[in-house]
C-alpha positions in Angstrom: -14.2 -5.8 -20.0 -14.3 -4.2 -23.4 -12.0 -1.4 -24.5 -14.2 1.4 -25.8 -14.1 2.8 -29.2 -12.8 6.1 -27.7 -9.8 4.3 -26.2 -9.2 2.5 -29.5 -9.3 5.8 -31.4 -7.0 7.3 -28.9 -4.4 4.6 -29.6 -4.9 5.0 -33.3 -4.6 8.7 -33.2 -1.3 8.6 -31.2 0.0 6.0 -33.6 -0.7 8.4 -36.4 1.3 11.1 -34.6 4.1 8.6 -33.9 4.5 8.0 -37.6 5.7 11.6 -37.9 9.0 13.0 -36.9 9.4 14.1 -33.3 8.0 17.6 -32.8 6.1 17.6 -36.1 2.7 19.1 -35.7 -0.1 17.1 -37.3 -3.6 18.6 -37.9 -6.6 16.9 -36.3 -8.3 16.9 -39.7 -5.5 14.8 -41.1 -5.6 12.3 -38.3 -9.4 12.1 -38.6 -9.3 11.5 -42.3 -6.4 9.0 -42.3 -7.8 6.9 -39.4 -11.5 7.4 -40.4 -12.5 8.8 -37.0 -15.2 11.5 -36.7 -13.4 14.8 -36.2 -15.6 16.0 -33.3 -15.2 12.7 -31.5 -11.4 12.7 -32.0 -11.2 16.3 -30.7 -12.8 15.2 -27.4 -10.4 12.2 -27.2 -7.4 14.5 -27.8 -8.5 16.8 -25.1 -8.2 13.9 -22.6 -4.9 12.9 -24.1 -3.6 16.5 -23.7 -4.8 16.7 -20.1 -2.9 13.4 -19.4 0.3 14.9 -20.9 0.5 12.5 -23.8 0.1 15.1 -26.5 0.8 18.8 -26.9 -1.2 21.1 -29.0 -0.1 23.9 -31.3 -2.5 26.8 -32.1 -2.8 28.8 -35.2 -3.1 28.2 -38.9 -0.5 25.5 -38.8 -1.8 24.2 -35.5 -2.4 20.6 -34.5 -1.0 18.0 -32.2 2.3 16.3 -31.5 3.4 13.6 -29.1 4.5 15.1 -25.8 7.0 12.2 -25.3 8.9 9.7 -27.4 6.7 6.8 -28.6 8.8 4.3 -26.7 7.8 6.0 -23.4 4.0 6.1 -24.0 2.2 2.9 -23.1 -1.1 1.7 -24.3 -2.2 1.6 -20.6 -1.6 5.3 -20.3 -3.6 6.0 -23.4 -6.5 3.8 -22.4 -6.6 5.2 -18.9 -6.3 8.8 -20.1 -9.5 8.3 -22.2 -11.5 5.8 -20.0 -10.1 6.2 -16.5 -8.5 3.4 -14.5 -9.1 -0.2 -15.9 -11.4 -2.1 -13.5 -12.7 -5.5 -14.5 -15.3 -5.5 -11.7 -16.6 -2.8 -9.4 -15.3 -4.7 -6.3 -11.8 -3.8 -7.5 -12.5 -0.1 -7.4 -12.5 -0.2 -3.6 -13.5 -2.3 -0.6 -16.8 -0.5 -0.1 -17.8 -1.3 -3.7 -18.3 -5.0 -3.2 -21.9 -5.9 -2.4 -20.9 -9.2 -0.8 -20.5 -8.9 2.9 -17.4 -10.5 4.3 -15.7 -10.4 0.9 -16.4 -12.1 -2.4 -14.6 -15.3 -3.5 -14.4 -13.8 -7.0 -12.5 -10.6 -6.0 -9.2 -12.4 -5.9 -9.7 -13.9 -9.4 -10.8 -10.6 -10.8 -7.8 -8.8 -9.2 -5.4 -11.4 -10.8 -7.0 -11.0 -14.2 -7.0 -7.2 -13.9 -3.3 -7.3 -13.0 -2.5 -9.4 -16.1 -4.5 -7.0 -18.4 -2.7 -3.9 -16.9 0.6 -5.7 -17.3 0.1 -6.4 -21.0 -1.0 -2.8 -21.7 1.8 -1.3 -19.6 4.5 -3.3 -21.4 3.3 -2.3 -24.8 4.5 1.1 -26.0 3.5 3.0 -29.1 6.9 2.1 -30.6 6.0 -1.6 -30.2 2.8 -1.1 -32.1 4.7 0.8 -34.8 7.1 -2.1 -35.2 4.2 -4.6 -35.5 2.8 -2.6 -38.4 6.2 -2.0 -40.0 5.7 1.8 -39.9 8.5 4.2 -39.8 8.3 7.9 -39.0 7.7 10.0 -42.1 10.0 13.0 -42.8 8.7 16.4 -41.9 7.9 18.8 -44.8 10.6 21.4 -45.1 8.4 24.1 -43.6 7.8 22.1 -40.5 11.4 21.1 -39.6 12.1 20.5 -36.0 14.9 21.9 -33.8 18.4 20.5 -34.0 17.9 18.8 -30.6 15.4 16.4 -32.2 15.5 14.2 -35.3 16.4 16.5 -38.2 14.2 16.8 -41.2 14.9 14.9 -44.4 14.6 17.2 -47.4 
C-alpha cells in the first residue's frame, strides 16, 4: 500500500489550516503557495475534505477554508480516507466476494492484521500530534479576521 500524493497533500493542507487560529479563513492560494501544491489539484482535494466534514469553506473576496473541527479531533485516517476512500491493503479485505481464492486465502488473515495495524496508527494520530512533531503553533489571526469570543481570541 502506498499513500497517494493526494492524501499526502490533504494532510499537509489541513496542517496549514491547523497552524492558524480556530475559525480563521485561509485562502486556497496561500495553502497552495506555502505547501507547494498545484492549486487546481488542491482545490479537488479540498472538495473531498469538505464533503467529509473536515473543512468548511467561506465564499467571497475574503473566502477560503477553515478546519471544521479542532485539530485534536481530526485524525490522519479520516483525512486519508476522505481523499482516497477506505484503506485496503488487498482486495480480499474489501469483501468476501473479492477474493479469487475459493475456500479462502491463507494470506487474508495476515493482510487483515496488517491493515488493522495501519488503520490503528493513522486513527491514533491527530493533526495536533503532527503539529507538535513540527513544533508549530497556531499563528494569530490578522485584526480584520478576528474570530468570535467563543473561540480563541485574536492577538493584536
